[in-house]
C-alpha positions as CSV (number, residue, x, y, z in Angstrom):
1,X,-3.2,20.6,-21.4
2,X,-2.6,18.8,-18.1
3,X,0.2,16.2,-18.3
4,X,2.2,18.2,-20.8
5,X,5.6,19.5,-19.7
6,X,4.5,22.9,-21.0
7,X,1.3,22.9,-19.0
8,X,2.6,25.3,-16.4
9,X,3.7,28.0,-18.8
10,X,0.5,27.6,-20.9
11,X,-1.7,28.0,-17.8
12,X,0.3,31.0,-16.7
13,X,0.0,32.7,-20.2
14,X,-3.7,32.0,-20.2
15,X,-4.1,33.5,-16.7
16,X,-1.9,36.5,-17.7
17,X,-4.0,37.2,-20.8
18,X,-7.3,36.9,-18.8
19,X,-6.2,39.2,-16.0
20,X,-4.8,41.8,-18.4
21,X,-8.5,42.4,-19.4
22,X,-9.0,43.6,-15.8
23,X,-5.7,45.6,-15.7
24,X,-3.7,43.1,-13.6
25,X,-0.1,42.6,-14.7
26,X,2.8,40.6,-13.3
27,X,5.4,42.7,-11.6
28,X,8.5,42.7,-13.8
29,X,11.3,41.6,-11.6
30,X,9.3,39.7,-8.9
31,X,8.1,36.4,-10.1
32,X,4.7,35.4,-8.8
33,X,3.7,38.9,-7.7
34,X,1.0,40.8,-9.6
35,X,-0.5,44.3,-9.4
36,X,-3.3,46.4,-10.7
37,X,-2.3,49.2,-13.0
38,X,-4.6,51.9,-11.4
39,X,-5.9,50.5,-8.1
40,X,-3.8,49.8,-5.0
41,X,-4.1,46.0,-5.4
42,X,-1.1,43.7,-5.2
43,X,-1.2,39.9,-4.8
44,X,1.0,36.9,-5.0
45,X,0.4,33.8,-7.1
46,X,1.6,30.3,-6.3
47,X,0.5,27.0,-7.8
48,X,-3.3,26.9,-7.3
49,X,-2.9,29.4,-4.4
50,X,-3.4,33.2,-4.2
51,X,-2.5,35.5,-1.3
52,X,-4.8,38.6,-1.7
53,X,-5.2,41.7,0.5
54,X,-7.8,43.5,-1.5
55,X,-10.3,41.1,-3.0
56,X,-13.6,42.3,-4.5
57,X,-12.3,43.4,-7.9
58,X,-9.8,40.5,-8.2
59,X,-12.3,37.9,-7.1
60,X,-14.8,39.0,-9.7
61,X,-12.1,38.9,-12.4
62,X,-11.1,35.4,-11.4
63,X,-14.7,34.1,-11.2
64,X,-15.4,35.2,-14.7
65,X,-13.2,32.4,-16.0
66,X,-12.3,30.0,-13.1
67,X,-14.1,28.2,-10.4
68,X,-12.7,29.5,-7.1
69,X,-13.0,28.8,-3.4
70,X,-12.3,31.4,-0.7
71,X,-10.9,30.9,2.7
72,X,-11.7,34.1,4.8
73,X,-9.7,32.9,7.8
74,X,-6.4,33.2,5.9
75,X,-5.0,30.2,7.9
76,X,-3.1,28.5,5.1
77,X,-1.0,29.6,2.1
78,X,1.3,27.6,-0.1
79,X,1.6,24.8,2.5
80,X,2.2,27.2,5.4
81,X,-0.1,27.1,8.4
82,X,-0.7,30.6,9.6
83,X,-2.0,31.5,13.1
84,X,-3.0,35.1,13.4
85,X,-2.8,36.6,16.9
86,X,-4.1,40.1,16.4
87,X,-4.6,40.8,20.1
88,X,-0.8,40.4,20.9
89,X,0.4,41.8,17.5
90,X,2.1,38.7,16.0
91,X,1.6,35.9,13.6
92,X,2.9,32.3,13.9
93,X,3.8,30.6,10.6
94,X,4.7,26.9,10.6
95,X,4.8,23.8,8.5
96,X,3.7,21.1,11.0
97,X,3.8,18.1,8.7
98,X,6.9,19.1,6.6
99,X,9.6,17.0,8.4
100,X,7.6,13.7,8.6
101,X,6.5,14.0,5.0
102,X,10.1,14.8,3.8
103,X,11.5,11.8,5.8
104,X,8.9,9.5,4.2
105,X,9.5,10.9,0.8
106,X,13.2,10.4,0.9
107,X,12.8,7.1,2.7
108,X,15.1,8.2,5.5
109,X,15.5,5.5,8.1
110,X,14.9,6.2,11.8
111,X,18.3,6.2,13.5
112,X,18.9,3.5,16.2
113,X,20.8,6.0,18.4
114,X,20.4,9.7,18.7
115,X,22.7,11.9,16.5
116,X,23.9,15.0,18.3
117,X,25.7,18.1,16.9
118,X,29.5,17.7,16.8
119,X,30.0,20.8,19.0
120,X,28.3,22.7,21.8
121,X,25.8,25.3,21.0
122,X,26.3,28.9,22.1
123,X,23.0,30.4,23.1
124,X,22.6,33.9,21.4
125,X,22.0,36.9,23.6
126,X,19.4,39.0,21.7
127,X,19.9,42.7,21.8
128,X,23.7,42.6,22.1
129,X,25.5,44.1,19.1
130,X,28.5,41.8,19.2
131,X,28.5,38.2,20.2
132,X,31.7,36.2,20.5
133,X,32.0,32.5,20.4
134,X,33.1,30.7,23.6
135,X,36.7,29.5,23.9
136,X,37.2,25.9,22.9
137,X,39.3,24.2,25.6
138,X,38.9,20.6,24.3
139,X,42.0,18.6,23.7
140,X,43.6,18.9,20.2
141,X,43.2,16.0,17.8
142,X,46.3,13.9,17.2
């Protein structure tokens, strides 16, 4: 099946039929999101990657057909690096290698001189309802 242009849809249909046996169905208007018909279980599905909140029933359903590995730390998902900070009540999500990989993929040359934005940046003031741009006093172009 791998190598066919239809491989993705064939694998999806195979997974859908298998998970239907355990009462898991895709959510109609949200691609990649699934739910259990009677239990409070919802999960997302990416290519070779699941994000699961409730796991026991779903893990056993997947293990019946597939070989799976489980990361209990939850520190990566779909290429995102996730740093959970429970003590302070926030989570940091980043893609640390994204820009270097994209530059290499597109063969983007390193510039010889820095390239700056064509205008000054106005720092936002968070919490203010209305923020106006600053007045541009630069000379007009001829």
